[in-house]
KOLGUNU-896981 format. One line per 8 residues: for each residue x, y, z of C-alpha. Coordinates in steps of 0.2 Angstrom, whole numbers, plus 2048, in hexadecimal, padded with zeros to 3 digits. Example, Ala and Ser with C-alpha at 12.3 -4.5 7.8 and 13.67 -1.06 7.14 Angstrom:
2
83E:7EA:827 ~ 844:7FB:824
//
This chain:
298
2AC:6A2:52B ~ 2A6:694:520 ~ 29A:687:526 ~ 2A0:675:526 ~ 291:66A:526 ~ 29A:65A:527 ~ 2A4:65F:536 ~ 294:664:53F
28C:654:53B ~ 29B:64A:541 ~ 29B:654:551 ~ 289:651:554 ~ 28C:63E:550 ~ 29A:63D:55C ~ 290:646:56A ~ 282:63A:568
28E:62B:56A ~ 296:633:579 ~ 285:636:581 ~ 282:623:57F ~ 293:61F:586 ~ 28F:629:596 ~ 27E:620:597 ~ 287:60F:596
293:614:5A4 ~ 286:61A:5AF ~ 277:60E:5AC ~ 27F:600:5A1 ~ 277:5F7:592 ~ 265:5F7:598 ~ 266:60A:59B ~ 26D:60E:58A
25F:603:582 ~ 252:60E:58B ~ 25A:61E:584 ~ 25B:616:573 ~ 248:614:571 ~ 243:626:571 ~ 252:62B:567 ~ 24E:61F:559
23C:624:55A ~ 23F:636:558 ~ 24C:633:54A ~ 23F:62A:540 ~ 232:638:543 ~ 23D:646:53D ~ 248:63D:52F ~ 240:638:51F
251:632:518 ~ 252:623:524 ~ 241:61D:51E ~ 246:61E:50C ~ 256:616:50F ~ 24F:607:519 ~ 240:605:50D ~ 24B:5FE:4FF
24D:5EF:509 ~ 23D:5EE:513 ~ 232:5EF:504 ~ 23A:5E0:4FD ~ 23B:5D6:50E ~ 229:5DB:512 ~ 220:5DF:502 ~ 20E:5DD:509
211:5EA:517 ~ 208:5FA:516 ~ 20F:60B:51B ~ 20C:60A:52E ~ 213:5F8:52F ~ 223:5FE:525 ~ 225:60C:531 ~ 226:600:540
231:5F4:536 ~ 23D:603:533 ~ 23C:607:546 ~ 241:5F5:54A ~ 24F:5F4:53E ~ 257:605:543 ~ 254:601:556 ~ 25D:5F0:553
26C:5F9:54B ~ 26C:605:55A ~ 26D:5F6:566 ~ 27C:5EF:55C ~ 285:600:55E ~ 280:601:571 ~ 287:5EF:573 ~ 297:5F4:56C
299:603:578 ~ 293:5F8:587 ~ 2A0:5EA:583 ~ 2AE:5F7:581 ~ 2AA:602:590 ~ 2A3:5F8:59D ~ 2AE:5EC:5A7 ~ 2A7:5DA:5A7
29B:5DD:599 ~ 299:5CE:58E ~ 28D:5C6:582 ~ 288:5B4:582 ~ 289:5AB:572 ~ 287:59B:569 ~ 290:595:559 ~ 285:589:54F
291:57F:544 ~ 2A0:581:54E ~ 2A6:56F:54B ~ 2A5:571:538 ~ 2B0:581:539 ~ 2BC:578:544 ~ 2BD:569:538 ~ 2C0:575:52A
2CE:57E:533 ~ 2D6:56E:538 ~ 2DA:56A:526 ~ 2E6:579:526 ~ 2E0:581:516 ~ 2DA:591:51E ~ 2C8:596:51F ~ 2BE:5A5:518
2B0:5AA:524 ~ 2A4:5B4:519 ~ 298:5BF:523 ~ 28D:5CE:521 ~ 287:5DE:529 ~ 27B:5D5:534 ~ 277:5D3:547 ~ 285:5D7:553
293:5D1:547 ~ 2A1:5DB:54D ~ 29F:5D6:560 ~ 29B:5C4:55B ~ 2AC:5C4:551 ~ 2B5:5C5:561 ~ 2AE:5B4:567 ~ 2B4:5AA:558
2C6:5AB:55D ~ 2C6:599:565 ~ 2CB:591:555 ~ 2DD:58E:55A ~ 2E3:597:54B ~ 2E4:5AA:548 ~ 2D5:5B3:542 ~ 2D6:5C2:536
2C8:5CE:532 ~ 2C9:5D6:521 ~ 2BF:5E6:524 ~ 2BE:5F9:521 ~ 2C6:600:531 ~ 2C8:612:536 ~ 2CE:614:548 ~ 2C9:626:548
2B6:622:543 ~ 2A9:629:54F ~ 2A0:618:551 ~ 2AE:60F:55A ~ 2B0:5FC:55A ~ 2AF:5F5:56C ~ 2C2:5F0:56B ~ 2C6:603:568
2BC:608:577 ~ 2C5:5FB:582 ~ 2D6:600:57C ~ 2DB:5EE:57C ~ 2E4:5E3:56F ~ 2D7:5DD:562 ~ 2D3:5CB:564 ~ 2D6:5C9:551
2E1:5D0:544 ~ 2D9:5DE:53A ~ 2DE:5DE:527 ~ 2D8:5EF:520 ~ 2CE:5ED:510 ~ 2D2:600:50D ~ 2E4:5FC:50D ~ 2F1:5F6:500
2E9:5EA:4F3 ~ 2D9:5EA:4FD ~ 2E1:5DF:50A ~ 2E1:5D0:4FE ~ 2F4:5CD:4FF ~ 2F3:5CB:512 ~ 2E3:5C1:511 ~ 2EB:5B5:505
2FA:5B3:510 ~ 2EF:5B0:51F ~ 2E5:5A2:516 ~ 2F5:59A:510 ~ 2FB:599:522 ~ 2EB:590:527 ~ 2E3:59F:530 ~ 2D1:5A5:530
2CC:5B5:526 ~ 2BB:5BD:528 ~ 2B4:5C7:51A ~ 2A4:5D1:517 ~ 29A:5CA:508 ~ 28B:5D6:507 ~ 292:5E7:503 ~ 29B:5EB:4F2
2A8:5F8:4F3 ~ 2B2:5F4:4E4 ~ 2BC:5E6:4DC ~ 2B5:5D5:4D6 ~ 2A2:5D3:4D7 ~ 294:5C9:4D1 ~ 282:5CD:4CE ~ 275:5C1:4D6
263:5C1:4DB ~ 25F:5C7:4ED ~ 24E:5CA:4F4 ~ 247:5CA:4E2 ~ 253:5D6:4DA ~ 264:5D7:4D3 ~ 272:5DC:4DE ~ 285:5DE:4DC
28F:5D5:4EA ~ 2A1:5D4:4ED ~ 2AA:5C4:4E6 ~ 2BC:5C6:4EC ~ 2BA:5BA:4FA ~ 2B6:5AC:4EE ~ 2C4:5B0:4E3 ~ 2CF:5B0:4F3
2C9:59F:4F8 ~ 2CB:597:4E7 ~ 2DD:59D:4E6 ~ 2E2:597:4F7 ~ 2D7:587:4F7 ~ 2CE:58D:507 ~ 2BC:589:50A ~ 2AF:596:50D
2A3:596:51B ~ 294:5A2:51C ~ 293:5A7:52F ~ 285:5B4:534 ~ 282:5BB:545 ~ 271:5C0:54D ~ 26D:5C8:55D ~ 260:5BD:566
25D:5C5:577 ~ 264:5D4:580 ~ 275:5CB:585 ~ 274:5BC:579 ~ 279:5B9:567 ~ 27A:5AB:55B ~ 286:5A7:54D ~ 282:59A:540
28B:592:532 ~ 27E:594:523 ~ 288:58C:515 ~ 29A:584:511 ~ 2A1:582:500 ~ 2B2:581:4F7 ~ 2B4:58E:4E9 ~ 2BF:585:4DC
2CB:58E:4D0 ~ 2C5:591:4BE ~ 2CA:598:4AE ~ 2C7:5AA:4A9 ~ 2B9:5A4:49D ~ 2AE:59D:4AB ~ 2B4:5A8:4B9 ~ 2A5:5B3:4BA
299:5A5:4B9 ~ 2A2:59D:4C8 ~ 2A2:5AD:4D2 ~ 28F:5AF:4CF ~ 28C:59E:4D5 ~ 296:5A0:4E5 ~ 28F:5B2:4E8 ~ 27D:5AB:4E6
280:59E:4F4 ~ 284:5AD:4FF ~ 275:5B7:4FA ~ 26A:5A7:4FD ~ 271:5A5:50E ~ 26E:5B7:512 ~ 25C:5B6:50C ~ 259:5A7:518
261:5B1:526 ~ 256:5C0:523 ~ 247:5B4:523 ~ 24B:5B1:536 ~ 252:5C2:53A ~ 24B:5CF:52F ~ 250:5DE:53A ~ 262:5DA:53B
269:5DF:52A ~ 271:5F0:52A ~ 273:5F7:519 ~ 26A:607:518 ~ 26B:60B:506 ~ 263:605:4F5 ~ 26C:5F5:4F5 ~ 264:5F1:4E4
26A:600:4DA ~ 27D:5FD:4DA
//
């Protein structure tokens, strides 16, 4: 009998999630947070890989921190990510569970939507972005989320656990043409399309400076906005307390159409604005950016 290491790891991951789901049903969000603390602490003691993966970011965000402080920086970041996963399970499994949120810049977004040209909401893998997304559906127009979605994934979205209809339409980025055709049609109808701007996985890109080094960031969102005439608003979420979060509009701009000779220059400028907004965000919430790999080596 052959040994399938991936299957075993997937089974262990699923078992870990199920243990937390049981904990949530029995003791709620606070009880799962208590269990999370020793789990994360043990994980950091026995795994060198997570320290290496987190260090790519931490050494740039905290260049003056020594080995001991970086260890606790890593704990805070991984624990923060664990809280996000717990919150997703809590919202999905526990009746009446709800996070309290604030949207800073809501009036500006409503004014943009009222123009009828659609709106690209550019976000990132920060804070509790997935659960916060469910609370931006009061725009009086449909909200679409361009995302990599696998229903069979071990780490479930809160709406998968609830088995209810999703409060926004999912456009699969791993579908036909990367979801660009559906996204274009949605913007032309005056709808909202949310797109992640911080993780490149193919397609148009631009190289910009981020935390002192060159990175490659996806640029399809800006091409999409330029082609449809839609504005781009950078909207980033952050968890502020156990049951509270904040969403804030960090920048708004209109990518304009350009010829092929100047296309890359324009993409770099717009992508640079996103990188600058993300840097400002990390100045306030350094432990809420969840990209555990060498972001600068792409």
